[in-house]
SEBA-148370 format. One line per 5 residues: number of its first residue (from 0); their letters; for each residue x, y, z of N, C-alpha, C, CB. Coordinates in steps of 0.05 Angstrom, whole numbers. Glycine has a CB too. Layout:
<rs>
NUM	A	X/Y/Z/X/Y/Z/X/Y/Z/X/Y/Z | ...
</rs>
This chain:
<rs>
0	MLHRL	-2070/-849/3223/-2096/-858/3212/-2094/-887/3206/-2104/-842/3188 | -2072/-897/3195/-2070/-925/3188/-2070/-943/3212/-2046/-929/3171 | -2059/-933/3234/-2058/-950/3257/-2085/-956/3269/-2040/-938/3279 | -2105/-940/3263/-2132/-945/3273/-2148/-964/3255/-2147/-918/3275 | -2139/-967/3230/-2154/-985/3212/-2148/-1014/3219/-2146/-980/3182
5	PFALR	-2168/-1031/3216/-2164/-1059/3221/-2143/-1070/3201/-2190/-1075/3218 | -2130/-1092/3209/-2108/-1103/3193/-2118/-1110/3165/-2097/-1128/3207 | -2142/-1119/3162/-2153/-1127/3136/-2154/-1103/3117/-2181/-1140/3139 | -2158/-1079/3127/-2160/-1055/3109/-2132/-1044/3104/-2177/-1034/3123 | -2113/-1048/3121/-2086/-1038/3116/-2072/-1053/3094/-2070/-1039/3142
10	RPLGR	-2077/-1078/3092/-2063/-1095/3072/-2068/-1086/3044/-2070/-1124/3076 | -2093/-1082/3035/-2098/-1073/3008/-2085/-1046/3001/-2128/-1072/3002 | -2084/-1029/3021/-2071/-1003/3016/-2041/-1007/3011/-2075/-984/3040 | -2029/-1025/3025/-2000/-1031/3021/-1996/-1044/2994/-1990/-1049/3043 | -2014/-1061/2986/-2011/-1074/2960/-2015/-1054/2938/-2032/-1097/2957
15	AASSL	-2033/-1035/2941/-2038/-1015/2921/-2013/-997/2918/-2062/-997/2928 | -2001/-990/2940/-1977/-974/2939/-1954/-988/2925/-1968/-965/2967 | -1950/-1014/2932/-1929/-1029/2919/-1935/-1034/2889/-1924/-1056/2933 | -1960/-1037/2883/-1967/-1040/2854/-1962/-1015/2839/-1997/-1048/2852 | -1968/-992/2851/-1963/-966/2838/-1933/-962/2834/-1975/-943/2854
20	ALVAA	-1917/-970/2854/-1888/-967/2852/-1877/-985/2830/-1875/-974/2879 | -1888/-1009/2828/-1879/-1027/2807/-1886/-1017/2779/-1892/-1055/2811 | -1910/-1006/2776/-1918/-994/2751/-1900/-971/2743/-1948/-985/2752 | -1894/-954/2763/-1877/-931/2758/-1849/-940/2750/-1875/-913/2782 | -1838/-961/2762/-1812/-971/2756/-1811/-983/2728/-1803/-991/2776
25	LASGA	-1832/-998/2721/-1832/-1010/2694/-1835/-989/2673/-1855/-1030/2693 | -1852/-969/2678/-1856/-948/2658/-1830/-932/2654/-1878/-929/2667 | -1816/-925/2675/-1791/-910/2672/-1770/-927/2658/-1781/-900/2699 | -1769/-953/2664/-1750/-970/2651/-1756/-973/2622/-1751/-998/2664 | -1781/-975/2614/-1789/-976/2586/-1782/-951/2571/-1819/-982/2583
30	AVATA	-1785/-928/2585/-1778/-902/2572/-1748/-900/2567/-1788/-879/2589 | -1733/-909/2586/-1703/-908/2583/-1694/-927/2561/-1689/-915/2610 | -1706/-951/2560/-1698/-970/2540/-1706/-960/2512/-1712/-997/2545 | -1729/-948/2510/-1737/-937/2484/-1718/-915/2475/-1766/-926/2485 | -1710/-898/2493/-1692/-876/2486/-1664/-887/2478/-1689/-857/2510
35	LLESP	-1655/-907/2491/-1629/-919/2484/-1630/-933/2457/-1621/-939/2506 | -1652/-946/2451/-1654/-960/2426/-1657/-940/2402/-1677/-979/2426 | -1669/-917/2406/-1673/-898/2385/-1649/-881/2380/-1697/-881/2391 | -1632/-878/2399/-1609/-861/2396/-1590/-869/2374/-1593/-860/2422 | -1581/-894/2371/-1563/-900/2349/-1575/-895/2321/-1555/-929/2350
40	AAAQS	-1601/-900/2318/-1614/-895/2292/-1614/-865/2286/-1642/-906/2292 | -1618/-849/2305/-1619/-820/2301/-1591/-809/2296/-1632/-806/2324 | -1571/-823/2307/-1543/-813/2305/-1531/-819/2277/-1526/-825/2326 | -1543/-837/2262/-1533/-843/2236/-1536/-820/2217/-1546/-868/2224 | -1515/-814/2202/-1516/-792/2183/-1518/-803/2154/-1491/-774/2186
45	QPRYS	-1523/-785/2136/-1524/-792/2108/-1497/-801/2098/-1534/-768/2091 | -1496/-820/2080/-1470/-829/2069/-1456/-806/2054/-1473/-853/2051 | -1430/-805/2055/-1415/-785/2041/-1399/-799/2019/-1395/-770/2061 | -1411/-799/1995/-1398/-811/1972/-1377/-793/1961/-1419/-819/1951 | -1356/-804/1950/-1335/-788/1938/-1345/-778/1911/-1308/-804/1935
50	RGFIA	-1333/-756/1902/-1341/-744/1876/-1336/-763/1853/-1327/-717/1871 | -1313/-776/1854/-1306/-795/1833/-1326/-818/1831/-1278/-806/1837 | -1335/-828/1854/-1354/-850/1854/-1381/-840/1843/-1358/-860/1883 | -1389/-816/1851/-1415/-806/1841/-1413/-803/1811/-1421/-778/1854 | -1391/-793/1800/-1388/-789/1772/-1389/-816/1757/-1362/-774/1765
55	AYQPV	-1378/-837/1768/-1378/-863/1756/-1405/-877/1759/-1356/-880/1767 | -1418/-873/1781/-1443/-887/1787/-1467/-875/1773/-1448/-888/1817 | -1468/-849/1770/-1491/-835/1760/-1501/-846/1733/-1485/-805/1758 | -1483/-849/1713/-1493/-860/1687/-1504/-888/1690/-1470/-860/1668 | -1493/-905/1707/-1503/-932/1711/-1530/-931/1724/-1483/-948/1729
60	AEIVA	-1534/-913/1743/-1560/-911/1756/-1581/-901/1737/-1558/-891/1780 | -1574/-883/1719/-1593/-873/1699/-1601/-895/1679/-1582/-849/1684 | -1582/-911/1671/-1588/-933/1653/-1607/-953/1666/-1562/-947/1644 | -1602/-961/1690/-1618/-981/1704/-1646/-970/1711/-1604/-990/1730 | -1648/-944/1717/-1673/-932/1725/-1691/-927/1701/-1669/-907/1740
65	AEGGD	-1680/-925/1677/-1695/-919/1653/-1713/-943/1646/-1677/-912/1629 | -1736/-936/1634/-1755/-956/1625/-1742/-973/1603/-1782/-944/1615 | -1739/-998/1606/-1726/-1015/1586/-1697/-1010/1584/-1740/-1012/1559 | -1684/-1004/1606/-1655/-998/1606/-1638/-1020/1595/-1647/-991/1634 | -1615/-1013/1584/-1596/-1031/1572/-1578/-1042/1594/-1580/-1018/1549
70	YAAAR	-1585/-1064/1606/-1570/-1075/1628/-1542/-1084/1620/-1585/-1098/1641 | -1539/-1092/1595/-1512/-1101/1586/-1493/-1077/1586/-1514/-1113/1558 | -1503/-1054/1578/-1486/-1029/1579/-1480/-1022/1607/-1501/-1006/1564 | -1499/-1025/1625/-1494/-1018/1654/-1473/-1037/1665/-1520/-1020/1670 | -1475/-1063/1658/-1456/-1083/1668/-1428/-1077/1658/-1465/-1111/1660
75	AQLEA	-1426/-1067/1634/-1400/-1060/1623/-1387/-1037/1638/-1402/-1053/1593 | -1403/-1019/1650/-1392/-996/1664/-1387/-1002/1693/-1412/-973/1662 | -1394/-1025/1703/-1390/-1031/1732/-1361/-1032/1740/-1403/-1058/1738 | -1343/-1040/1722/-1315/-1040/1728/-1305/-1012/1735/-1298/-1052/1705 | -1315/-992/1721/-1308/-964/1727/-1319/-956/1754/-1318/-946/1705
80	VHAAI	-1343/-965/1760/-1355/-958/1786/-1338/-971/1809/-1384/-968/1788 | -1330/-996/1806/-1314/-1009/1826/-1287/-995/1829/-1309/-1039/1819 | -1275/-986/1807/-1249/-973/1808/-1251/-945/1821/-1238/-970/1780 | -1275/-933/1821/-1279/-907/1833/-1284/-907/1863/-1302/-893/1819 | -1286/-930/1875/-1290/-932/1904/-1266/-921/1919/-1296/-961/1913
85	ENDDD	-1272/-900/1936/-1251/-887/1951/-1253/-890/1981/-1249/-858/1943 | -1278/-894/1991/-1282/-895/2020/-1303/-916/2027/-1290/-868/2032 | -1308/-920/2053/-1327/-940/2062/-1356/-934/2053/-1327/-942/2092 | -1363/-909/2051/-1390/-902/2042/-1394/-909/2012/-1395/-872/2046 | -1373/-907/1997/-1375/-915/1969/-1380/-945/1966/-1349/-907/1954
90	R	-1370/-960/1985/-1374/-989/1983/-1403/-995/1987/-1358/-1004/2004
</rs>
């Protein structure tokens, strides 16, 4: 059928096909890039704090979170929090 069409009509059909192929390639490339970028964020897990760190940090967190908290008392307890660090998540 295409061989019977004049040359002027065959060219736009070829351009349309190549345009559709380009759109399909760009769309699939964007989908793959999006999936690759989202994968590391989804793979991250919750931090695993050590029990000793939680026990040392909890009172400091409560002091700071309280309305009109005593920051001087919290600052005095920070040395114990630093000493309780056992792993990278505690840092």
